VMD Tcl script that draws the C-alpha trace (Angstrom):
set ca {
  {4.25 10.31 13.03}
  {5.05 12.30 9.90}
  {3.60 11.17 6.62}
  {6.06 10.42 3.89}
  {5.10 11.89 0.54}
  {6.88 12.16 -2.80}
  {7.16 15.29 -4.94}
  {5.78 14.76 -8.41}
  {8.61 16.73 -9.92}
  {11.86 15.64 -8.36}
  {10.58 12.35 -6.90}
  {12.22 13.06 -3.54}
  {10.53 12.07 -0.27}
  {9.09 14.82 1.81}
  {8.31 14.64 5.57}
  {5.12 16.62 6.08}
  {3.82 17.27 9.64}
  {0.53 18.67 8.32}
  {-1.50 18.79 5.12}
  {0.29 20.55 2.27}
  {-0.93 24.16 2.22}
  {-1.61 26.17 -0.93}
  {1.67 28.06 -0.70}
  {3.89 25.18 0.33}
  {6.77 24.32 -2.05}
  {9.08 21.40 -2.41}
  {12.30 22.22 -0.52}
  {14.35 20.39 -3.17}
  {12.95 21.72 -6.48}
  {10.63 24.54 -5.51}
  {7.44 23.26 -7.27}
  {3.99 23.73 -5.70}
  {3.04 20.84 -3.44}
  {-0.70 21.47 -3.20}
  {-1.39 20.65 -6.86}
  {-3.29 18.01 -8.81}
  {-0.14 16.10 -9.80}
  {0.56 15.39 -6.12}
  {-3.07 14.47 -5.25}
  {-4.34 10.89 -4.76}
  {-7.43 11.78 -6.80}
  {-5.45 12.81 -9.90}
  {-6.21 10.38 -12.69}
  {-5.33 11.22 -16.30}
  {-8.10 8.96 -17.64}
  {-10.86 10.36 -15.39}
  {-13.20 13.22 -16.41}
  {-11.34 16.48 -15.68}
  {-8.46 14.20 -14.73}
  {-9.88 13.87 -11.15}
  {-11.57 10.98 -9.47}
  {-13.24 13.28 -6.97}
  {-16.72 13.86 -8.62}
  {-17.57 17.16 -7.02}
  {-14.17 18.87 -7.31}
  {-14.01 21.93 -9.51}
  {-12.03 21.88 -12.75}
  {-8.38 22.83 -12.38}
  {-6.74 23.68 -15.65}
  {-3.08 23.82 -14.64}
  {-2.44 20.55 -12.87}
  {1.12 21.34 -11.83}
  {0.23 24.66 -10.17}
  {-1.02 25.38 -6.66}
  {-4.83 25.47 -6.33}
  {-7.61 25.92 -3.83}
  {-9.11 22.42 -4.03}
  {-10.58 21.33 -0.66}
  {-10.34 17.64 -1.66}
  {-6.56 17.58 -2.00}
  {-4.95 14.57 -0.35}
  {-1.28 13.86 -0.96}
  {-0.76 10.77 -3.05}
  {1.13 8.02 -1.32}
  {4.53 6.69 -2.35}
  {5.59 6.48 -5.96}
  {2.07 7.22 -7.20}
  {2.79 10.97 -6.92}
  {3.65 12.58 -10.21}
  {3.03 9.44 -12.14}
  {0.07 10.39 -14.34}
  {0.91 7.46 -16.64}
  {1.66 4.88 -13.93}
  {-1.65 3.19 -14.51}
  {-1.02 3.08 -18.27}
  {2.50 1.70 -17.77}
  {1.18 -0.96 -15.39}
  {-1.53 -2.03 -17.84}
  {0.94 -2.07 -20.72}
  {3.29 -4.25 -18.71}
  {0.40 -6.65 -17.83}
  {-0.50 -6.92 -21.56}
  {3.15 -7.53 -22.43}
  {3.32 -10.28 -19.81}
  {0.01 -11.80 -20.99}
  {1.15 -12.09 -24.62}
  {4.77 -12.91 -23.94}
  {5.92 -15.80 -26.05}
}
mol new
graphics top color blue
foreach p $ca { graphics top sphere $p radius 0.5 }
foreach p [lrange $ca 0 end-1] q [lrange $ca 1 end] { graphics top cylinder $p $q radius 0.2 }
display resetview
């Protein structure tokens, strides 16, 4: 069964038979798919913005790279570097709601 992934840029679902290769591009918007912003390890708050501790530093998070630890992020997590921030903010708002 094909894995459903979401492009960080256009937010459209992609049906991928295999892992995203370094040269693969989104068929809808043309951005690189094998990049940090599409990776499940991407975390804006983590050191080097990556939760994989042995991965090398990648400066351009939206560009294709050679990282061997790349795993496509699932669902709406892709391309949402601030999704954790937004969720935390919403939880705080809910907590202090009058």
